[in-house]
N, C-alpha and C positions, 0 to 999 in steps of 0.2 A: 476351664477358668483362664482367662488371659494372663499372659506374664506381665507383671508389671515393668514398666520402663524405668531403669535406674536414673534418677534425677541428679546429674553432676553439678552441684551449685559452686563447686570450686572453694568451699568453705575449708580453710586450713590448708590448701594446696601450695606447694612450693613451685615458683614458676620455672620453667625450663631455661637453662642459661643460654645466652647468645653464643654464637660461633666464636671460638678464640682462635685467631690466626697468628702463627708465630712468624718471626722475622726470617729472611732467606738463611742466615746464618744459624738458625735453630734456636736463637734466643727469643724471649717474650718482651714485647715493649712496655714502656710504663703504662701507657693506655690498656694494654692487654692484663698487666697485673692489677690495675685499678678494677678492671671489669671482673676479674676472677674474685678479688677481694670483695667487691660489691655483692656478687652471687653467694659467696661462702657467707657473708654476713647475713643476708636475707635468710639463707638455709638455717643458719644458726638461730636467728631470731623466731622463725616459724616453730622451732622445737624447744628452744629454751626459754623464749619470752611468752609466746602465745600458748605453748604447751601442746600436748597431744589433744586433738578435737574430736568429739563424738558427733558433730555436725550440728545442723540447725532445726532439727525435729520436724522437718517436711516429710511427709509419707513418702515411702519408698526412696528416700534421698540416701546418697552415699553418705556414709557415716564419717564426716570430717575428712581427717587425713588417714584414717584407717581403711583397710580393704574389706569393708564391711558394708551392710545395708540394713536400714530400719524398715520394718515391715509391721502393720497393724493386721490383726486377725480377730474376726469375731466367731465365737462358738455359741451354740445353743443350749448346752447341757453337758452332763458329765459323760466322761468316757467316749467322747466325740473325736474321731480321728479326721483331720483334714489334710488335704493335698496342698501345700503352699508353693506358689511359684515365686521365683526370685530372679535376679539379673546379674549375679555374681559371675556368671560363665565359668564356674568351677564348682566343684563339689565342697560344700562348706564344711568346716571343721567343728562348728559348733554354733550355739546361740546364747545369748543373755536376754532374760526378761527384763526389759526396762520400765514397764508400765502394765498393770492389771487393775481392773476395777471390780474384782470379786475374789472370793476364797478358792483355794485349790492350787494345783500346780499344773505346769505345761511340760508334757513329757515327749521325748524324741521317740519316734516309732518307725517301723520299716527302714532301719538304717541302711540296708542293702539297696533300697530304692532312691536313696538320696543321690541326686544327680546335679548336673551343671546347671539346672533351672528349676529343680523341684526339690522339696523336703517334705517330711510327713510329721506332723505334730498332733498330740491328743491332750484333751483335758483329763485330769485325773478323776477318779470315782467320787471324790469329796467336792468336785466343783459344783456350783450352784444349778439348778435346773433352769434358771432364767439365762437370757443372753448375756454374755461377758465379752469384754473387749481386752485384748491383750496386745502389747507392742514388744517386738524382739529385735536385738541387734544381731544380725546373722553375719557370722565371719568365717 
């Protein structure tokens, strides 16, 4: 299975500040202070006004301003284990189910096999025999 490419939409991202250059005597100019103040205001607004973002619900997109990825997975029945590819470039610490269209649960399996580009999940024994669609937020 091909590894999904992480779609970086920039949703919720804080822009990188411009270079702040000090005066020869080690002080900061009024222009530099205004630049720093503008950056800090933007940073504050992103978190205090806009809040923490979970992203724009695009498949495989970066989850807003979180170090996470949204992934959709199809299963065809109960007790089905799947190898799931991701693009976090680190071993994930967990996942949240953010959408499901059937009964049952999604279980973490083969935890020793979780890696920088792969995790393993399984549907529970009470999942339907028909195809089911799940979306997770992998973090």
